[in-house]
Each structure stands twice: as C-alpha cells, then as structure tokens.
VODREN-193712 format. One line per field, with one value per residue (C-alpha): residue in three letters; y, x, z; chain. Coordinates in steps of 0.25 Angstrom, whole numbers. Each point is the difference from the previous one (the first is absolute). Example, Ala and Ser with C-alpha at 12.3 -4.5 7.8 and 13.67 -1.06 7.14 Angstrom:
<nodes>
code: (ALA:SER)
py: (-18:14)
px: (49:6)
pz: (31:-2)
unit: (A:A)
</nodes>
This chain:
<nodes>
code: (MET:ARG:THR:ARG:GLY:ASP:VAL:PHE:ASP:ALA:ILE:PHE:PRO:SER:GLU:GLN:ALA:ILE:VAL:VAL:LYS:PHE:LYS:ALA:ASP:LEU:TYR:GLU:ALA:ILE:LEU:LYS:VAL:ALA:ALA:GLN:TYR:LYS:PRO:LYS:GLU:LEU:GLU:ILE:ILE:LEU:HIS:GLU:SER:GLN:PRO:ARG:VAL:SER:GLU:LEU:LEU:ASN:GLY:LYS:LEU:GLY:GLN:LYS:SER:LEU:GLU:LYS:LEU:LEU:THR:TYR:ALA:GLY:ARG:LEU:GLY:ILE:GLU:HIS:LYS:GLY:SER:PHE:ARG:GLN:VAL:HIS:LYS:ASN:ALA:PRO:LYS:ARG:GLU:LEU:GLU:MET:ALA:GLN:VAL)
py: (-87:14:11:14:11:-2:-12:1:1:-14:-6:5:2:16:3:-7:5:14:-3:-8:13:9:-9:-1:14:3:-11:7:13:-6:-6:12:8:-12:-1:13:-7:-12:-11:3:14:-6:-8:13:7:-11:-4:-15:-11:-3:-13:9:11:-11:-6:14:2:-13:0:-9:7:-12:3:16:5:14:6:-4:6:12:1:-2:10:10:-2:2:14:-6:6:-5:11:-8:-1:-10:-1:-10:-8:-12:7:-14:-6:5:-5:-13:-1:4:-10:-12:3:-1:-15)
px: (-52:-7:10:-1:8:10:1:15:1:-8:9:14:8:-1:15:-3:-14:6:8:-11:-10:11:3:-15:-2:12:-4:-14:5:10:-12:-8:11:5:-15:3:10:2:8:11:1:1:12:7:-5:3:13:-6:-2:-14:-1:3:-10:-10:3:-2:-13:-6:3:11:9:6:14:-2:7:-5:13:-4:-14:5:9:-12:-7:11:1:-15:1:-7:3:-3:-7:-5:2:4:-6:1:-14:5:6:1:9:14:-5:-3:13:7:-8:4:14:0:-6)
pz: (24:4:3:6:-5:-11:-8:-1:15:1:-10:3:12:3:-5:-13:-1:-1:-12:-7:2:-5:-12:-3:1:-9:-10:-1:-4:-9:-8:0:-7:-8:-6:-8:-8:-11:5:-10:6:14:-5:-3:12:10:-7:0:-10:-4:9:12:-4:-3:15:6:-8:4:15:0:12:6:-6:1:12:7:-6:-15:2:6:-12:-10:8:-2:-15:-1:8:12:14:13:9:12:14:10:14:11:0:8:13:7:-10:5:14:-5:-7:13:8:-10:0:16:-1)
unit: (A:A:A:A:A:A:A:A:A:A:A:A:A:A:A:A:A:A:A:A:A:A:A:A:A:A:A:A:A:A:A:A:A:A:A:A:A:A:A:A:A:A:A:A:A:A:A:A:A:A:A:A:A:A:A:A:A:A:A:A:A:A:A:A:A:A:A:A:A:A:A:A:A:A:A:A:A:A:A:A:A:A:A:A:A:A:A:A:A:A:A:A:A:A:A:A:A:A:A:A:A)
</nodes>
C-alpha cells in the first residue's frame, strides 16, 4: 500500500493519529535523553522497576499511556516547546456532516 503524506494519517483515524504522532515524538525525545543513563540509573530517575525500564528502552509502549510518558519526560527534564496548528481544516465539517446523517 502506498500512501501520500503522513503514514500515521493513513493507518489511524485523524483524531487517533494526532495522539499516536505526539506519543511517537515524545518517546523519541525520551529515548534520546535516556541514552545518557544506565538502566539502573533510569530505574531511580523514572521511579520504575527494571522490567518497566526495559520495556521502555525496547519500544514496548503498548501499556504506556501518554500521561505516563509525560511523567517520564518530566523526570528526565524534557519540556515540550512545540505548537499546535489546524492542518485538516475539513475535519470539523466532516464531523458535523456525519452527525446530521
């Protein structure tokens, strides 16, 4: 399957794609900073057990909520300085049209 644009938009509904993209970007930032520390140090910093740290470092995010990743980011000193913008201007209109069906 060939897609145009963002792969997340092709796989997930638009509202879910936003969460998945944000989570992926956050995870990337966490891994970048976490690489500076030994797993044992990350257990202390993140207040997590060895298995949870191992899951994080090995990309097993299925059980990790966005809130948990934000907590990890805060403990690692990571702050989000991005912006949000409306890129799918027809999305609200589609929602209204679907509600009238």
